[in-house]
C-alpha positions in Angstrom: 0.0 0.0 0.0 1.4 3.4 -1.0 2.2 6.0 1.6 -0.6 8.6 1.5 2.0 11.3 1.9 4.3 9.9 -0.8 4.9 12.4 -3.6 6.2 11.5 -7.0 7.0 13.2 -10.3 6.7 11.2 -13.5 8.2 12.2 -16.8 6.6 10.6 -19.9 7.4 10.5 -23.6 4.9 9.2 -26.1 2.7 9.8 -29.1 -0.3 11.2 -27.2 -0.7 14.0 -24.6 -0.1 12.8 -21.0 -3.5 13.7 -19.7 -5.3 11.0 -21.7 -4.0 8.0 -19.6 -4.7 5.6 -22.4 -4.2 1.9 -21.7 -0.5 1.2 -21.2 0.3 4.9 -20.5 2.7 3.7 -17.7 5.0 2.3 -20.4 5.7 5.9 -21.5 7.3 6.8 -18.1 11.0 7.6 -18.8 11.8 9.0 -15.3 10.3 8.9 -11.8 11.3 10.8 -8.7 9.9 10.2 -5.3 9.7 12.6 -2.3 8.5 12.4 1.3 8.4 16.1 1.6 5.6 18.2 0.0 7.7 21.4 -0.3 10.5 19.5 -2.0 8.1 17.8 -4.4 6.3 21.0 -5.4 9.6 22.9 -5.8 11.1 20.2 -7.9 8.0 19.9 -10.1 8.0 23.7 -10.8 11.7 23.7 -11.5 11.4 20.7 -13.9 8.5 22.4 -15.7 10.5 25.6 -16.1 13.5 23.6 -17.4 11.3 21.9 -20.0 9.8 25.2 -21.1 13.2 26.3 -22.1 13.8 23.2 -24.2 10.5 23.0 -26.1 8.6 25.4 -28.3 5.1 24.3 -27.2 3.7 24.0 -23.7 0.2 23.2 -22.4 -1.1 22.3 -18.9 -4.2 20.5 -17.6 -4.8 21.4 -14.1 -2.0 22.0 -11.6 -0.4 18.5 -12.0 0.1 17.8 -15.7 2.4 19.8 -18.1 2.9 18.8 -21.7 5.7 19.8 -24.0 6.5 19.2 -27.7 8.6 20.5 -30.6 7.3 20.6 -34.2 8.9 17.9 -36.3 9.7 15.5 -33.5 7.6 12.5 -34.6 7.5 8.7 -34.5 6.1 6.4 -37.1 3.0 4.4 -36.1 2.9 1.2 -38.1 -0.7 0.4 -37.0 -2.0 3.8 -38.2 0.5 4.1 -41.1 1.4 7.7 -40.3 3.8 9.8 -38.3 2.6 11.0 -34.8 3.8 14.0 -32.7 6.0 13.1 -29.7 4.9 14.6 -26.4 6.7 14.9 -23.1 4.7 15.1 -19.9 5.5 16.0 -16.4 3.0 14.7 -13.8 2.8 15.4 -10.1 1.2 12.7 -7.9 0.5 12.6 -4.1 -0.5 9.3 -2.5 -0.9 7.7 -6.0 -3.3 10.3 -7.3 -2.8 13.4 -9.4 -2.1 16.5 -7.3 -5.1 18.8 -7.2 -3.9 21.5 -4.8 -2.2 24.8 -5.2 1.3 24.8 -6.7 1.8 28.3 -5.3 2.4 26.6 -1.9 5.9 25.8 -3.2 8.5 28.1 -1.8 11.0 29.0 -4.5 
């Protein structure tokens, strides 16, 4: 059973936006960081989002806990659909195994 206070940041890379949570979305996780401290998790999430904003030309969020990034032209070929698909990177913030729904401004920077 997961610690209710456990915080985690997941970084994903895939051919669909990270907020869709399609079957097998967990296979797109390329990095995971765990924290016991809320302030550390919130601060690290905000810092990672800012670092990615510097690397990518497009940025979109869904709520306080999901950020999506992409660059035009970074695509992968989908054999099943016989076309090229955009590559998206996601940064997701979880608390106790659920998406964070609080206020990111609580993070002291």
